C-alpha positions as CSV (number, residue, x, y, z in Angstrom):
1,M,-0.3,0.0,0.3
2,S,1.1,3.3,-1.2
3,A,1.6,6.2,1.4
4,F,3.2,10.1,0.9
5,F,6.7,10.4,1.8
6,R,8.7,13.6,2.1
7,V,12.4,13.1,1.0
8,N,14.6,16.8,1.7
9,N,17.6,17.3,0.3
10,D,20.9,18.9,-0.6
11,V,18.5,20.2,-4.3
12,G,15.2,20.7,-2.1
13,T,12.3,18.8,-0.3
14,I,10.4,16.5,-2.3
15,F,6.1,15.4,-1.9
16,L,6.1,12.1,-3.3
17,E,3.6,8.9,-3.5
18,A,5.1,5.7,-2.7
19,D,6.0,2.4,-1.3
20,D,8.3,3.2,1.7
21,E,10.6,4.8,2.2
22,K,13.0,3.2,0.4
23,D,11.3,3.6,-2.5
24,A,10.4,6.8,-1.8
25,E,14.5,7.4,-2.4
26,M,14.5,6.3,-5.6
27,K,11.3,7.9,-6.3
28,A,12.7,11.7,-5.8
29,R,16.6,10.3,-7.2
30,Q,14.2,9.7,-10.3
31,A,12.4,12.9,-10.2
32,C,15.1,14.9,-9.8
33,P,18.3,13.4,-11.2
34,S,20.7,16.3,-9.8
35,I,20.5,15.6,-6.1
36,R,23.7,13.7,-4.6
37,E,22.7,13.4,-0.2
38,I,19.1,12.6,0.6
39,K,18.8,13.9,3.7
40,S,15.9,12.6,5.3
41,V,12.5,10.1,4.7
42,A,9.7,10.9,5.9
43,R,6.3,8.9,5.8
44,M,3.4,12.0,6.0
45,S,0.2,11.7,7.2
46,E,-2.8,12.1,5.6
47,V,-2.6,15.9,7.8
48,E,-0.2,16.8,6.0
49,V,-0.7,15.8,2.5
50,A,-3.9,18.2,2.9
51,E,-2.2,20.6,4.2
52,E,0.5,20.6,1.3
53,K,-1.8,20.6,-1.3
54,I,-3.8,23.2,0.9
55,Q,-0.8,25.5,0.3
56,T,-0.4,25.4,-3.1
57,I,-3.6,26.3,-3.6
58,L,-3.3,29.5,-1.8
59,H,0.2,29.7,-3.2
60,E,-2.2,30.2,-6.0
61,I,-4.8,31.8,-4.8
62,S,-2.6,34.5,-3.5
63,V,-0.9,34.5,-7.0
64,M,-4.8,35.7,-8.9
65,G,-5.1,39.1,-6.3
66,A,-7.9,40.8,-5.1
67,N,-7.9,38.1,-1.7
68,D,-10.5,39.4,0.2
69,Y,-12.0,36.9,2.0
70,E,-10.6,34.4,1.2
71,F,-7.1,34.1,3.0
72,P,-9.2,34.1,5.7
73,T,-11.4,31.3,5.5
74,I,-8.5,29.2,4.4
75,Q,-7.1,29.8,7.5
76,H,-10.7,28.9,9.4
77,I,-10.5,25.6,7.1
78,L,-6.9,24.8,7.6
79,K,-7.2,25.8,11.5
80,S,-11.0,22.7,11.2
81,L,-8.3,20.6,9.7
82,R,-5.6,20.6,12.5
83,A,-8.1,20.1,15.3
84,G,-9.9,17.4,13.8
85,E,-12.4,19.5,13.1
86,I,-13.1,18.3,9.2
87,E,-11.5,15.8,7.3
88,P,-8.8,16.3,5.4
89,R,-10.1,15.5,1.8
90,E,-13.3,17.7,2.2
91,A,-10.9,20.3,3.8
92,V,-8.6,20.1,0.7
93,R,-12.5,20.0,-1.2
94,Q,-13.7,23.3,0.4
95,V,-9.9,24.8,-1.0
96,Q,-10.0,24.2,-4.7
97,A,-14.3,24.9,-4.3
98,I,-12.8,28.6,-2.8
99,R,-9.5,28.5,-6.2
100,N,-12.2,27.5,-8.8
101,S,-14.8,29.7,-7.6
102,K,-12.0,32.8,-7.6
103,Q,-11.1,31.0,-11.3
104,D,-14.5,31.6,-12.6
105,Y,-14.9,35.1,-11.3
106,H,-12.0,36.2,-13.3
C-alpha cells in the first residue's frame, strides 16, 4: 500500500507517493537526477498531505490577487483541519472550491 512521503535533499524538498522509504528515495532521485544527498525521508500523515495541497492552492490564489475573503476562510479551514474538526479530503475539497470559484470569476 502506498503512502505519501517528504524527501528532504540537497536540492530541496520533494513530496511524492511511494510504497516505503526506499521507494520514496528512489523515486526522488528519478524525479531530480541532480540530487547528491538525501537528508531525510518521512512518511506524511493524511493531515500533512492535505496541508501541503492547501498551501499550494493558497499560493495559486495569492497570485490571482483581490483576496478579500479567501485567506481568512482558508486559514479557518486549516485551523479546523489541524483540530480534527474536518476530514483532510473535505478540507482540500473546500479550498479547491474557493480556488475554482475565483477562477470562474476572473
